[in-house]
N, C-alpha and C positions, 0 to 999 in steps of 0.2 A: 280642213286640213289634219291630217295625223297628228302633228304637235298640238292642235288644239284640243283634240279629243285627249290626249294624254294629260294636257294640262288642266282640263276640268274634271278629270277623274274617271273617264270612260275606261272600260276594260279594254285592253289591246293585247291579243294573242298573236304570236308569230307560229306559222305553221312549216314546219321543217322536217328534213330528213337527212341523216348521215350516210355518207357514201364514202367507202374507205377512210373513215375517221374525219372526214371533211362535211361540216354542215352546209347544206343547201336550203335556203329560204324558197318555199314554195309559195306563200301567201301569208295573209293575215286577215283578221277579223276585228272589227270594233264593235264593242257591245256597250250598252247604256243601262246599267241596272236602275230599276225603278222600284217602289214599294214592294209589290207582290209579282214583279214581271221582269222581263229583260228585253230590251229592243236591240235587234240587229241593225246597226248603222252603216256597216260596211263589211263586205267580203272580197277579197281579192285573191286571185290566183295568177302568178306570173305566166304569161303567154306560153313559154316552152312547157309548161306541166299542165296546161288546160286539157279538157277532153280524155283524161286519165282517171275520173273519179276523185281527184282530191277535194273539189268543191264539196261534193257528197260526203266525204269523210269528215270534212270540217264542219259542215252542218250537223252531222250525227254526233260529233263531239259537243257541239254548242247545245244541242237538245239534251243531252245527258247532263252538261254543266247546269242548265236551267232547271232540269228535274231535281238536281242534288241541292242547288240553292233554294229551290222553293220547300224541299224537305227539312233543310237547314232554318229557313225563315220559319216554318210552321212549329218546329222544335223550339225555336227561341221564343216565339209568341206563346207557346204553352208554359215554358219557364217563367215568363212575365206574368202570365196569369195565375200561377200557382204562388208567385210572391205578392199577388194583390194588386197588380197594375192593371189598369183597364185598357185593353188594347182594340176595343170594338170600335171606337170611333176612327182611330188613326193606327197604323201600323208601320213601323219602320225596320228596315233590314238590320 
């Protein structure tokens, strides 16, 4: 359930567009961050908006997010190493 995902801290993103200043929700995705990866738990596009490339756009955005998070993770690990922390055994986001 979506509410369970929100409760346990999964990342939930709503995919929407504005038409005449009115927001239309097209779908959403649920991601579960892990140590150095992100798991896609759910991707949903509302039926009137399917077969129009929206899922592809949402997947592209999620890939960009994962690349950005991985880069941020590596940067944080590098900072911890410079400060003398040993991150070779376990690494946290």
